[in-house]
N, C-alpha and C positions, 0 to 999 in steps of 0.2 A: 370162603367167599368174602366174609366181612374184611379180612386182611387185605384182599385184593381190591376191595372198594376203598379201603383207607389209602392205598398206594395211589389209586386213581384220583381221589380227592386231593391228595398232596400234589400230584402232577398237574392237575387242573388248576390249582391254587397257585403253583409256581409259574405256570404259564401266564395266568391272570396277572400276577405281579410283574412279570417281565413285559407283557403288553402294556400295562399300566405305565410302567417306567418309561416306556417308549412313546407314550402318548397315543397308543392305538386303543382307544377306549372301547370301541365296538368289539374288537377281538377280546379284549380283557373281559368285558361282560359275558361274552359267550363262554369263555373258559370258566369264569367264576360261576356262572349259572349252572354249568355241568357239575361243578364241585358242590354247589348248593343243593342240587337235586339229590346227588349221591349221599350227601350228609343227612338230609331229611329221610332218605330211605333207611339210614342206619339209626335214625331217631336222635341225631345229634344237632346241636345249634352251636356253631363255631363262631365265636365273637370276632376273631380276626378276619375270617371270610366275610362276615356281614359288614365289618368295618371297611374292608377294601371294596365291597359292592357299593356301599354308601359313598365312599370317596370317588369312585368311578362315576356314579351318577352325578355327583357334585362337579367333577371335572368336566362332564359333558353339559354342565348347566341345566341338568334336569332336576331342578330344585325340589318340585313336588315329591318325586321318588326319593331323592337324597334325604328329604325332611323325614319321610316315613322311616327310612333305614336308620337314620341317626336318633330318631325319637325312641325306637325300639332299643337301640344300644344305651341310650342314657337311662332308660328303665332298668336295664340289666346292671349297668355300672355307673350310678349317679355321680361318683367322684372322678370320672374320667374327663379331665379338663379339656383334652383335645376334642373329644367327641361333642362336648357341650358347646365348644366354640364353632365346630362345623355346623351344628344344629342352629346356633345363633346366626351364623352367616346365611344359611338358607332362608331363615325367616326374614333377615334383613334384605336379602336379594329378591324376595318375593313381597316387597313392601307396598304392593298395590293396595293393601289394606292396612290401615293405621294399627289394627290389632297385631299384625305380624311384626311391626316395628316394636311394639310394646313386649311382645313375647321375646324378641331378640334382646331387648334391653334387659329384661329379667334374667335371661340366660347369662348375659355378660356379667351382670352383678353378682350372680352366683359364682362365676368363675373367679372374678376379682376377690370375692371373700375368700376363696381358697388360695389365690396367689395374686396379691394386689400390684405385683410388678410384671405380670404377663403381658408382653408388649402387644401380642395379637389382640388380646382382650381390650386393652387400652385403646388401641387403634380402631377397633370396631365401635367401642364406646364413643369415640370422638366423631366417627362418621355418622353415628346415630344422632349425636348432638348437632351435627352439621345438617342432617336431614330435618331435624326439628327447629332448625334456625336458631339454635342456642350457641352462637358462634364463640362467645366469650368462654363457655365451658369447654368447648372443643379445643380452643387455643391453649386453654389451661392444661388439658391432657397432652396436647402435642408438645408442649414446653416440657412436661413430665417425661415423655417418651425420649425427647431430645437429650435431656440430662442423663437419663438412664443409659442411653446408647454412648454418650461421651464418656461416662464412667466406665462403661464395659471397654470401650477402645483404650482408655488409659491403662486399664488392668492388663489387657492382651499386650499392648505395646511394652509395658514394664516387664511382663514375663518373657517376651520375645527378646528384649534387650538382655535379660539376665541369661537366657539360654545362649545367645550369641557370645556374650562375655565368657561364659563357661567353655564354650567350644574353642574360643581363641586362646584362652589360658591353658587349656589342655591339649591344644593343637589337634583337635578332633576333626579330621578331614571331611568326613561326610556331612558336617554341619556347615562348613565354610564353602 
C-alpha cells in the first residue's frame, strides 16, 4: 500500500510539474495538492513538492500563500538562495506595509552575503532602493549588473568563437 501511494505521489507531482510548465497553475495546484495529501498520509514532508506549490502560488500572484510556503522552506533550508529570493520577492510584492519591504531587504542582504554577484538579488535590491526613493544607490546597482552581464557576454562570445574555430579547423560538419 505505501509503495502504491509513493507511485501516486510521483505521478501527481509530475503532472503538477507539467501543468506548471504550461502555465496551467490551477491544474498544477490540483495535482500538487493531491500529492501533498498523500505525502502527509505517509508522514512525509517533500521539500521539492512544497517548493513547487510555493512557486505555483507565486506564479498566480497569490503572494500571501506563497509567502507562507517559502517561509517554511527557508526554515528547512536556510542556505537555499533561490527560496530566499522567492520569499524576498513575495514580501516586496506585498509592500503595502513598510515592514514587508524591510523584511525583503533583509532577505536580499542575506542572499548577497552568500553570493554578492547574484543578479536576481541585485535587481531586487535595486528595486527596493527605487521604492525607497534612493535613486543613486539603485543606479549604482544597475551599473554593477550591467558590467556583470557585459563580462558574461564577453566570456560566452569568446568561448563560442573558440568552438567555431575548432569546428572549422577540424571540418566538423555538425558545428558549421
